[in-house]
N, C-alpha and C positions, 0 to 999 in steps of 0.2 A: 337262395342259391348263392348270392354274393357273400352271405355269412359263412357258408360252407367253404367257399374259396378262400376267404380271409383266414379261417381256421387252418386250412391246408398250408397256406403261405406262412402262417406263423410257425408251423412245424419245420419249415425249410430254413436252414441257416442262411444268413446273409452271404452273398456270393464271395465276399472277401474272406469269409471264414474257411472256405475251401482251400485257401492257401495254407492254412494251418494243417489241414489234413495231408496236403502234399508234402509239407515240411516235416511232419512228425510221424505219420503213419508208416511210411516206407522203412524207417529205422526200426520201429517197434516190430513190424511184421517180419523184416529180415532177421532181426535178432532172435525172435521166437522160432522162426523156421530153421535157422542155422543151429540153434541149441537142440532142436528135435532131431534133425537129420544127422547131427554129430554123434548121436547115440545109436544110430542104426547099425546093424551088423555089417552091411555093405554101405560104406560111406561114399558120398559123391567125391569126384576128383577135385584137385586143387583149382582147376580152371572154372568149374561150376561154382565153387564156393567163392572164389575171388571175384568173379564177374557178378555174382548175386550181390555181394557186399558193395562193389563199386557202383552198380546200377542204383542200389538203394541210396547211397550217399549222394549220387548225382541228382536223382529225382528230388531228394530232400533239399539239395542246394537250389534247385529251381523253385521249389516252394518257398524257401527262405528269401530268395530274391523277390518273389511276389509279395511276401509279407513286408519286406523292406520298402517296396514301392507303394503298396496299397495301405499298409499299416492298419489293418482291420482290428477291431476290439471285440473280444468275446467275453461275455459275462454269463456264467451259469452257476446256480447254487450248487455247492459241493457238499458241505457239511452244515445243513441248516441249523442244527442245534447249537453250533458254535459260531454261526454267522460267517462261515468261511466260504469264499467263492472261488470257482475255477475261473480265474481272470487272466487273460492273455492281452497284454497292452504294450506293444513296442513303442519306443520313442527315440529321441536323439542319442540317448545313452546306450540303449540296447542294440539299435540297428547296426552300428559298425561291428559290434561283437558278434552279432548273429551272422553277418556276412563273413567275418573272419572265421567263425566256426564252420560255416558251410564250405569255404575254400579249403581250409586245413583238413576238414573231414574227407573231402575227395582225395586230397594228396595222401593222407594216412592210409586210406583203404586201398589206394592204388599200389602202394609199396608192397613188395613181396616179403613174406616172412622168411628170414634166413638165420636159423639158429647158429650161433657161433661154433658149436661143436662140429658142424658140417664143414665150416670153413677150415677149421684146424685139421679135420680129416683129409680134406683136399690138399692142404699144405704138406701134410705128412706124406701123402701118396706121391707128391712131386719131388720129394727129397732126392730120389735117385734119377730124376729126369733133368731136363735142361732148366737151370735155375733162372734163366732169363726169359723163359716162356711165361706168357700171361697166366695168372691164376684163373681158372674157369669160373664164370659167374652163373649160378643156377638161377634162371629167371622165375621158375615156379616149381615147387616140389610138394609132394603129398606129406606134409608135416603132420604127425599125430596131433589131433586136437585142433586142426586148422579151422574147422567150422566154429568151434567155441571161441577161438581167437578173434575171428571176424565178428562174431556176435557181441563180444565185449567191446570192440571198436564202435559198433552201432549203438550200444547202450550208453557209452560215454558221450557220444554226440547227442543222443536223445536227452540225457540229463542236462547237458550244458545248454542246449537250446531251450529247454523248459525253464531253466533258471533265469536265463536272459529275457525270456518272454513274460515271466510271471508278473502279474500286477498285485498278487497277494503274497504276504510274507511267508505263510506256511507252504504255499505252492513253490515259492522260491526255494525253501528249505528242502522240499522233496527232490527238486532237480539237483540242488547242491549235494544231497546225499546219494542220489542215484548213480553218480559217477564213481563213487568210492569203491564198491565191490568189484565191478569189472576192471577198473584200473589195477586194483590189488591182484586180480587173477593174471592180468597181462604181465605184471612184474614177477610174481611168484612162479608162474608156470612157463612163461615164454621169455623170461629174461636171460641174461648171460649166465650159463651154467658154471663158468669158471669163477664167478664172484659169489658172494654170499647173498644169493637172490632171495632166500627165505628171510634173512635178516633185513634186507632192504625193504621187502614187502611188509614185514611186520612193523618196521619203523614208519613206513608210509601210512599204514593203517592206524597205528597208535596216534601219530601226530594229527592226522585228519579227524579222527574220532574226538580227540580232545578239542580241536578247533570247532568242530560241529556242535559239540555239547555247549560250548560257550556261546556260539551263535544262537542256538536254540534258547538258551537261558535269556539272552538279550531280547529275542523276538517275543517270548512269553511275557517278559516284563513290560515291554511297550504295548503289547496286545491287551494286557490286564489294565493298564493305565488309560488307554484310549477306548477300550471296548470294541476294537476292530482290528482286523489283520490286513486291511486294504492299505497298500503302500501310498496311494494318493492321499488318503485320509491322514496317514502319518506325516507325510511331507507338508500338507496344508496346515496341520496343527503346529508343526515346528517345535515340538517338545513342550508345548504349553501345558500338557496334562501331567508333566513330570517336573518335580522340583529340581533345584540345582544339584543336590546330592544324588538324587536318583539318576539324573542325566549323566553325572560323572561315572556312576557305577555301571549303567547300561552301556555307555560309550566305551568304557574300559573292557567290558566283557566282549562286546562286538569287535572292537579293534584287535584285541589279542586273538580272538577266534579267526578273524580274516587275515591277520598278520601271519599266522601259522600257515595259511594257504598260499600267501603271496610268493615266497616267505620273506619276512623282514628280519634283519639282524636283531638279536642273536638267535632267532627261531628258525634259522635257515639250514642248519647242519644236515638235515635229512635229504635235501634236494640233490646235491652232487652225487651222493651214493645211489639214490634211486635212479637218476639219469644214466649213470654209468652201467646200471644193471638192466634197465628196461629195454625192450626191443625198440627198433628205430621208430615205428609208428607210435608206440607208447610214449616215447620221448617227445615226438612231434606234438601229440595231443596234450601231453602234460605241460609243456612249455608254452604252447601257443593258445591253449584253451583253458585248461584247468586252473592254472595260476591266475588267470584273469577273473575267475570267480571271486578271488580275494579282493582285488582292487575294485571290481564292480560292486561287491558287497559294501565296501567302505563308502563309495559314492552314493549308492542307492539307499542303504539302511542306516548310515551313520551321519553323514554330512547334513542332510536336510531334516533328519528325524530327531536327532539330539544335538542341535547345533552348539548349545552352550557347553555341553560335555565335550564335544569334539574340539572346540576352541581351546579348552583347558589342556587337553592332551596333545594338541597339534605340535607344540615345540618338541616334546619328547619323541613323537612319531617322526618328525622331520630329522631330529638328531640321530635316531636309529637308522633312518633311511640313508643318510649320507655316510654314516659309519659303515654300513653295508657296502656302499659304493666303493669306498677306499679299500676296505678289508678284502672284498672279493677281487678287486683289480690287482691288489698285491699278490693274492694267491695265484691269479692267472699268469703272473710273471714267472712263476716257478713250477706250476702244475705240469706233470709229465703225461697225464692221460688226456687226450684231446677231447673226449666226450665230457669228462668232468670239467675241463676248462670251459667249454661252452656253457655248462650248467652254472659254473661260478659267474660267468659273464652275465647270465640271466639275472642273478641276484643283484649285480651292480646296476643293470639297466632298470630293473623294477624299483631300485632305490630312487631313481629320478622320478618315476611315476608317483611314489609315495611322497616325495618332496613337493611335487606340484600340487597334489591333493592337500597337503598340510598347509600350503601357503595361504589358503583362504581367499584367493583372488580368482576372477574369471579367467585371466590369462593363465594362471597356474593350473586350474582345472582343465582348461582346453589343452594345455601342453600334456597333462597327465593322461587324458583320454587319447590324445594322438599317440603318445609314447606307448600306451597300452597296445594299440593296434599294430603300431610299427614293430614293437618287440615280438608280437605274435608272428608276423610275417618273417622277420629276420631270423628268429630262433627256429622256426619251422624249416627255413632254407638251410640253415647251418646244420641242423640235426639230420636232414636228408643227406647232406654231403658227408658229414662225419660218420653217420651210420653206414653209408656205402663204403667209406674208406675202411672202417673197422671190419666190415665183412670181407673186403679184399685183402687187407693186411693180416687178418686173423687176430687183431687186437688194436687198441688205440694208443699204445705206448709210444711216445715221441722219442724215447731213448733208442729205439731200434732204427737202423738206417732204412730209409724208404726212397724209392725213385721220386724225383721231383715232379710234382703234379703238372707243372706247365709243360713238361717234356713228354709225359706218357699219358696223361688224362686231361686234355684241354677243357672238356666240359665240366668235370668236377673241379678242376683248378680255377676256372673262371668263376664258378658259383661260389667257391670258397673266398676268393678275393672280394667279390661283391658283398657277400655276407659279412665278412670281417670288416670291410670298409664301412658298411652301414652300421655295424655294431659299434664301431669307434666314433660314430657321429659325424662322418664326413658330409659336408654340405652337398646337396643335390641328391641325397639318399634319405630314406624315410626316418632313420634314427636321429637325424640332425634336429628336426623341429621339436620333438618331445624333450630332448635333453637341454637344448639352449633355452627353450621356453620355460622349463622348470627352474633353471638357474636364474633367469631374469625375474621370474615371479618370486623366488625366494629373496632376491635382492630388494624387491619392493613388495613386501607382503601386505596382507590385509591390516588395516589400522589396529585391530584387536590382537595382532601378533607382535611379539617383541622384536623390534627392528634389528637390534644388535645381534641377537642370536641367529636370526634368519639370514642376515648378511654373512655371518660366519659360516653358516651352512652352505650358502651359495659358493663361497670361496672353496670350501672343502669338496663340494660336488664338482667344481671346475677342475680341481686337482685330480679327482677321480676320472674325469673325462680325458685328461692328459695321459693318465696311466693306461687308459683303454687303448690309446694310440700305440703306446709302448708294447703292450702284450699282443696287439694286432701285428705289429712289425715282427715280433718274435715268432709268432705262429707261421706267418707267411715265409719267413726266412728258413724255418726248419722243415716246412712241408711243401711249399709251393716253389720257392726259389732254388736255383742250383742246376747242375747239368747231370745229375745222377740218373741213369737209365735202368738200373737193376735194383731189386727184382721188379720186373714189369708187372703191371696190373692192368686190367681192362678198364676202359672208360665207362661212363654212365650208360646204362641200358635205356630203352625207350621210355619206360615209366618214370625213371629218374630224370631223364632229360626234360620230359613234359612237365613234371612237377617243379623242377628248378627254373624252367623258363617262365612258368606261370607266377611263381613266387618272386622271381627276380624282376619281372616286369612291374608287378605291384609295388615292390620296394622302390623301384626307380620312379614310378608314376606318382606315388605319394610324396617322394622327395622333391620332385619338380613341380607338382601341382597340389600343395598341401590343402588348398581350399576345398578340394573334393571331400575331404573328411571334416575339416573345420566347419564347413557350412552345415553339416548334418548335426554336429554336437552343439553348435552355438546356441540354438533356442533352448535346449535343455539346461546348459550352463547358466544362461541368463535367468532362467526361472528358478534354479536352485539357489543361486547366490544373490537374489534380489534383496536389497537392504530396506 
């Protein structure tokens, strides 16, 4: 009898594994259901679709929180003939990004879809009415294809969570690829119809496919040399199965593949175009989650796996990172489209992340991981604000006269001030610790890095930080400051206010108590860079 009970217990997964079911299953089920009902002759109303999507993201976030606390490990044979396992193994590197994805996922699904064509229609209808009257804000509408739109949001979240949880390289690649098609659909079908959204979607698709191909090539090369796709095995061997020339080639393929995703200068040109076209929720997920797959891949699949190859390429990577910081910051000083400006600022801030990774020190890697999460929260906050303003203005062009946000929309105005201040690295907000930490780490890099070059990179990065303050002042002067009261626009609605308060509190909390995040990542960093 005891033997039968033991057999039955063996069939029941460990209690901790149920957290994974709670984290992943709602997203998959909601996506499948929404794709099916979206094809029905009589489609459900926008309230049913929106609430289904939001509930799935919220339940998933609860599951992610359980995974972050319990950190259960799941190991199941997936492709026995190839020795590939379905391995879910969270650690100090993945847990902050899992939590970031969960929070941003709830925010993205909570936002209502407002196609720009409807905003312009409303604006045209108001031409003969009182020009000082607020433009009506549609809180929820039956947009054609709304169920497919929310299904794509769920699939993007599912792919990102799977990639961050994966303990196997091929499973990571599956998640890495899973986000591609749904994000392409979000851009091509639900993006701004006044821009070349087909062109933006095709560019996004081509860039990410090229990057994915290089990543897959690197994964197969390491798997062939080690005889395993287990990421723990790869990190433990530390490139011993590969010669120096092989490490250089593999590191180059992986770094270029991930640099396209980050993106790193000069592989960055697709990002501002895509952000300017994508719907608000798509921009939030792209900036806060999808770009993190690139930096995560560098730290997970390159730094510990081919350390000799990464060391050789680190100065070039750091140089490109700081070039991107200055280049993007200079563009922000003259960019007239507010949404594109925030996209360019993302390139600059991720340059600090790349610089910290390239420094080869524990302090640099800690700063990079902190900056990664901080940028996710800050960019999500800013894209919620800017997306709301674009909806109200009927466009994001700063050349047009707008009512001062501090006068007519205090909630959106305050959120913009907090987001831009955090983006410029103001002390007391989340953006400060990642940027200052990366600069200090570059000034005192690892002994196997060229001191002179990295100190020069630190100086250039500091100049880029000063430029960030300049373009922050410019944006606030043109959008927030002043006494203009016309044309009036409505302030943030309930979903926007809730999202902005949540993100704003997290930006402030990490800025005041950075150890909340640093204590989670410290054990991983110490293990990766042990000499």
